[in-house]
Structure formats: structure tokens, C-alpha cells
C-alpha positions in Angstrom: 199.9 9.4 -234.8 199.8 11.3 -231.6 197.0 10.4 -229.4 196.3 12.4 -226.4 195.2 10.2 -223.2 193.6 9.0 -221.4 193.7 6.0 -222.9 192.0 2.5 -221.5 193.2 -0.8 -221.9 190.8 -2.2 -224.1 191.8 0.9 -226.9 195.3 -0.5 -226.4 194.8 -4.0 -226.6 192.7 -3.6 -229.6 195.5 -1.5 -231.6 197.7 -4.1 -231.1 196.0 -7.8 -231.1 196.2 -8.1 -227.2 194.4 -10.3 -224.8 192.8 -8.1 -221.9 192.5 -9.8 -218.3 190.6 -7.8 -215.6 189.0 -4.9 -216.6 189.3 -3.7 -220.0 187.5 -0.1 -219.3 190.4 0.9 -216.7 192.4 4.1 -217.6 195.5 5.1 -217.4 197.3 8.5 -218.5 201.3 7.9 -218.7 203.7 5.0 -218.7 206.3 4.4 -215.9 208.7 2.1 -214.1 207.2 -1.4 -212.0 208.7 0.4 -209.0 207.5 4.3 -209.2 204.2 3.7 -210.7 201.3 4.7 -209.3 197.9 4.2 -210.0 196.7 5.9 -213.6 200.1 4.3 -214.4 200.9 1.6 -217.3 203.6 -0.5 -216.4 205.6 -3.2 -218.7 207.0 -6.7 -218.2 209.9 -7.3 -220.3 212.4 -9.9 -218.4 210.8 -12.5 -215.7 213.9 -11.2 -213.5 211.6 -8.3 -212.1 208.2 -10.5 -211.6 208.8 -9.2 -208.0 208.6 -5.8 -208.8 205.6 -6.1 -210.6 204.1 -8.0 -208.0 204.5 -5.2 -205.4 203.6 -2.3 -208.0 200.9 0.1 -208.0 200.4 0.2 -211.8 196.6 0.4 -212.9 197.6 -1.6 -216.2 200.8 -4.0 -216.9 202.0 -4.9 -220.0 203.4 -8.8 -220.6 203.5 -12.2 -222.6 201.3 -14.5 -221.3 201.2 -16.6 -218.6 202.5 -14.1 -216.0 199.2 -13.0 -215.4 198.6 -15.1 -212.2 201.6 -13.0 -210.4 198.7 -10.2 -209.3 194.8 -10.1 -209.7 194.0 -6.8 -209.0 195.4 -4.8 -211.7 194.9 -5.1 -215.5 197.1 -7.1 -218.0 197.2 -6.5 -221.4 198.8 -10.1 -223.0 201.0 -9.8 -225.9 203.5 -12.4 -227.3 205.6 -9.6 -228.1 205.4 -6.9 -225.3 207.7 -4.4 -227.1 205.1 -4.6 -230.1 202.6 -2.8 -227.3 204.9 -0.5 -226.9 205.4 0.8 -230.2 202.0 1.9 -230.2 202.1 3.5 -226.8 205.5 5.3 -228.5 203.1 6.4 -232.2 200.2 7.7 -229.5 203.0 9.7 -226.8 204.1 11.2 -230.3 207.5 9.8 -229.9 207.4 7.8 -233.3 206.1 11.1 -235.6 205.1 10.3 -239.4 205.1 13.1 -241.8 205.5 13.5 -245.3 205.9 16.8 -247.3 208.4 19.6 -247.3 208.6 22.4 -244.7 208.5 26.0 -245.7 212.3 26.4 -244.4 213.5 23.5 -245.4 215.6 23.9 -248.4 216.3 20.7 -251.2 218.7 21.3 -253.9 216.9 20.8 -257.4 219.4 17.5 -258.7 218.0 15.9 -255.0 215.2 13.2 -255.2 212.9 13.2 -252.4 209.8 10.7 -253.0 206.4 12.0 -252.4 206.2 10.0 -248.7 209.4 11.6 -247.3 209.4 14.5 -244.9 212.1 17.3 -244.8 211.5 19.2 -241.7 212.2 22.4 -240.6 215.7 24.0 -241.5 217.2 20.8 -243.1 219.6 20.8 -246.5 219.2 18.2 -248.8 222.1 18.6 -251.2 222.4 18.0 -254.8 222.5 14.1 -255.6 220.8 13.1 -252.7 218.3 10.1 -252.6 215.1 9.7 -250.1 213.3 7.1 -250.4 210.1 6.2 -249.1 208.8 7.2 -245.3 211.9 8.6 -245.3 211.7 11.1 -242.4 214.6 13.9 -241.4 213.7 16.1 -238.5 215.2 19.4 -238.0 218.3 20.5 -239.0 219.5 17.9 -241.1 222.4 18.7 -243.2 223.0 16.2 -246.0 225.6 17.7 -248.0 225.2 15.5 -251.6 225.4 12.1 -253.1 224.2 10.2 -250.3 221.2 7.7 -250.0 218.5 7.2 -247.1 216.8 3.8 -247.9 212.9 3.6 -247.1 211.5 4.2 -243.9 214.3 5.4 -242.3 214.7 8.7 -239.8 217.4 10.7 -238.8 216.9 12.3 -236.2 217.6 16.5 -234.9 220.7 17.8 -236.4 222.2 14.5 -238.0 224.9 15.4 -240.6 225.1 12.9 -243.7 228.9 13.9 -245.8 228.8 13.1 -249.4 228.6 9.3 -250.7 227.1 7.9 -247.5 224.3 5.2 -248.3 222.0 4.6 -245.6 219.5 1.4 -245.9 215.9 0.5 -245.0 214.4 1.3 -241.4 218.1 3.1 -240.1 217.5 5.0 -237.3 219.9 7.7 -236.4 219.8 9.9 -233.4 220.5 13.7 -232.9 223.7 14.9 -233.4 225.3 11.9 -235.3 227.7 12.1 -238.4 227.7 10.0 -241.1 230.8 10.2 -243.7 233.4 12.9 -241.8 237.2 12.1 -243.0 239.1 9.7 -241.3 241.5 10.4 -239.1 244.9 9.7 -241.5 247.7 12.1 -241.9 251.6 11.7 -243.0 253.8 12.6 -240.6 255.6 16.2 -241.8 258.5 18.2 -240.0 256.7 21.4 -240.0 253.1 19.9 -240.2 251.0 16.9 -240.7 250.2 15.8 -244.4 246.2 15.7 -244.9 245.5 12.2 -246.1 242.2 12.6 -249.0 239.3 10.4 -247.9 238.4 9.0 -250.8 235.9 6.3 -249.9 232.1 5.5 -248.7 230.4 4.6 -245.8 227.5 1.8 -245.9 224.7 1.3 -243.3 222.6 -1.4 -244.0 219.1 -2.4 -242.9 217.6 -1.9 -239.4 220.9 -0.3 -238.2 220.3 2.0 -235.3 223.7 4.6 -234.6 223.1 6.7 -231.6 223.5 10.1 -230.5 226.9 12.0 -231.3 228.0 9.2 -232.6 230.7 9.2 -235.6 231.0 7.1 -238.5 234.2 7.8 -240.6 234.1 7.7 -244.3 236.8 5.0 -245.8 240.0 5.9 -247.4 239.7 4.1 -250.5 236.8 0.7 -249.8 234.3 1.4 -247.6 233.1 1.8 -243.7 230.9 -0.7 -242.9 228.0 -0.9 -240.5 226.1 -5.0 -241.1 222.2 -5.5 -240.9 220.5 -5.0 -237.5 223.7 -3.8 -235.7 222.6 -1.5 -232.8 225.5 1.7 -231.8 225.1 3.3 -228.6 225.2 7.4 -228.1 229.3 9.0 -228.6 231.2 6.1 -230.2 233.7 6.5 -232.7 234.0 3.8 -236.2 236.8 5.2 -237.9 237.9 4.9 -241.4 237.5 1.4 -243.2 236.2 -0.4 -240.1 233.7 -3.3 -241.2 230.8 -4.2 -238.6 229.2 -6.9 -238.7 225.4 -8.1 -238.7 223.0 -8.0 -235.2 226.3 -6.3 -232.8 225.6 -4.6 -230.4 228.3 -1.6 -229.6 227.5 0.5 -225.5 228.3 3.8 -225.2 231.7 5.5 -225.6 233.1 2.8 -227.3 236.2 3.2 -229.8 237.6 1.5 -233.0 240.4 2.3 -235.0 241.0 2.6 -238.5 240.8 -1.0 -240.7 239.7 -3.1 -237.8 237.1 -6.2 -238.4 234.3 -6.6 -235.9 232.9 -9.8 -236.4 228.8 -11.1 -236.2 226.8 -10.6 -233.1 229.8 -8.9 -231.4 228.9 -7.7 -228.1 231.4 -4.0 -226.8 230.5 -2.9 -223.4 231.1 0.9 -222.4 234.3 2.3 -223.0 235.7 -0.8 -225.0 238.6 -0.1 -227.7 239.6 -1.7 -230.5 243.0 -0.8 -232.0 243.6 -0.3 -235.7 243.8 -3.3 -238.3 242.5 -5.7 -235.5 240.1 -8.4 -236.1 237.8 -9.5 -233.9 236.1 -12.9 -234.7 232.1 -13.6 -234.4 230.3 -14.1 -231.2 232.8 -12.4 -229.0 232.2 -10.1 -226.1 234.5 -7.5 -225.1 233.4 -6.4 -221.4 233.3 -2.4 -220.2 236.9 -0.4 -221.0 238.1 -4.0 -222.7 241.3 -3.1 -224.3 241.7 -5.1 -227.5 245.4 -4.5 -229.3 245.4 -8.0 -231.0 243.1 -10.7 -232.8 240.4 -12.0 -230.7 239.2 -15.7 -232.1 235.5 -16.2 -232.5 233.5 -16.8 -229.5 235.7 -15.5 -227.0 235.2 -13.4 -223.7 237.5 -10.5 -222.5 238.2 -8.2 -220.3 241.1 -5.9 -219.1 243.4 -3.5 -221.0 245.3 -5.3 -222.9 242.4 -7.6 -223.3 242.9 -11.1 -221.7 240.2 -13.6 -221.7 237.9 -12.8 -218.6 238.0 -15.8 -216.5 242.1 -15.0 -216.8 241.1 -11.6 -216.0 238.8 -12.4 -213.0 241.9 -14.7 -211.0 244.6 -11.4 -211.6 242.1 -8.3 -210.5 241.5 -11.0 -207.5 245.1 -11.4 -206.9 245.6 -7.7 -207.3 243.5 -6.7 -204.4 245.9 -9.3 -202.4 249.1 -6.9 -202.8 248.9 -4.7 -200.1 248.7 -7.8 -197.8 251.5 -9.5 -199.5 253.2 -6.1 -199.4 253.4 -5.6 -196.0 253.7 -9.4 -195.4 257.4 -8.3 -197.4 258.0 -5.6 -195.3 258.0 -7.7 -192.2 260.2 -10.0 -193.5 262.7 -8.1 -194.4 262.6 -6.1 -191.3 263.4 -9.7 -189.7 265.8 -10.8 -191.8 267.1 -7.9 -194.1 269.5 -6.7 -191.3 
């Protein structure tokens, strides 16, 4: 629930079970990065690499794990074994994670839909026939669920999310604004006059604890299912094509694309603009650097870069050699002038 500032360190620590070192009554009004914080700000140290930035910060309050308070003695420390737990409470106070119940007066819910009493259907949402919204589901404004879809307990669909039929969304899933789940897969049969569309009859299954970024698209399968495994996090502007399977705990950065029927293993990381062609298997624990273009199967545990993709160590050698090409070209030209006559 939103909670207006000012806040005190003691108030935040009490709400999160954290310890306070320093002035527990110190007041803060907002949050900021360590390097830009001013008095009256709270900042956070999640990564030990940024201890120097915290050591120089002007913030009044610092959230960190125990053992880092020795960095400064003139600020108030809020110490918690998991500092992100403190940030979640702050998100609630700032109104970034609103939780409501009921139906907004402008929402339209089909009589054949099942909406749990603890769910929230926000302004100008449409919930079609056969849709099931479980406990604590939050639909923000202008969400559209066509019909025959399911949204699991405590999942949130932000403004403008569109869910086509035959989509199953698990528990604690977050789908950000403008994402489209279950749109038709891109499948056409060539024809002399025009491509012929192939109906996409399958499903989309989003497992528990998945997060899907803004304007990302996950296409419905041709016959089987497009699946995103539990705990996977997908950034904004990502394309997941029909019949793709993504494993558990993957991280997929912005503008990545995965073509139809490819299989992505567990714990795979894909950098920004990385691409995987159709019918390719990427093994568990693979790392794809930004803009990597995968056109063949990748064994488990490999670190790949470049397009077409090669192992990163080889790609670095190739890239180093490419930087030397102008010098070698000039040498060849001099040799040609000397010996080519």
C-alpha cells in the first residue's frame, strides 16, 4: 500500500525485519543512486563492487547486507541479509506495486468468465468468456483477455497487455505493459499469388515466477505449445516465436529473438539483440553475448559470440585480427608496388 513520505530508517527497518546502525530516526524522502543522492535520500548497496560509490555518497540512509556498515560511520545503515526485500517494501510505499480487489466500473467481464473475489480488474479491461482469474490477480488498465485463458494466483498484467485464447499463465507472473501473449505464429505456405496462412491451433504456457517485459510477444504454437519455464526473466521487445520452448531460470535481454520450434535450455543467458534461428537447440547454461547469431545447435555450457556464432574465445581472436587488417593491407600494397612490376 502506498505510504507518503517522509519516512524514517526505524520505520523501514521495522517493516522489513532489518537492523539499524546509526540514527534510527533519520528521515528520508526519496531514493537515488549513490553517486547522485543528496541528503534526505536513501540509497542501496547490492553489489560490493560499488562500495567506493557508497563511501562517497551524500545519502542519509543506506540499505545493505550486514558487514558493509564499516564503509561509513556518518550515515544510517539499514542492514538486511537480503537488501532486495527492503526495496520491495519501498516499492509498496511508493505505490509501484499496487494491490486492489474488485472490478472497476468501466471493466467489462463476460458472464462466462471466472474472477476470484480477491482479483482486481482495472479500468477499461475486457475479460472474455472462459477466462479464469485466480486469487490476487491484478489486471491494470486496458488489458484484454479474449477468452479461454487462465491467470494464476498473484500474477500481474500491466496496462495494455493482450492475452489471446489458449494461454495459461502461472503464479506470481509479471507481464509488463503492451506485451502480447498467444498471437498467431508466423507460418505461411508459399503460393504464386500470395502466401497462405496456416492456422495456429496450439497453446502458450507461462510457468510460475516468470517476468515478461514491455512490448514483448510470445506466439501461440502451431499444434503443441510455446512454453516459458519457471523463473525465467524476459526483457522488453523480445520475440518468442511459435513452438519455442524456453527452460527454467533463463535471462533474455532486450530485442533478442527466438525463431520457431527452437529449444532453449535451463539457465541460458541471451544478451541484447541475440538471435536464434528456427529448429535449433541451445543447451543448459549457455551464454550468448549481445548480437550473437545462432544458426546451429549449441552444446551445454558454451559461451558464444559473433554472427554466425562461434565460441567467445575464438571470436575475440578473430576480432583482434580484424583490427590488424588495415595494417596488413597497407603492407600487401607496398609489397605489390615493390615486387609486382
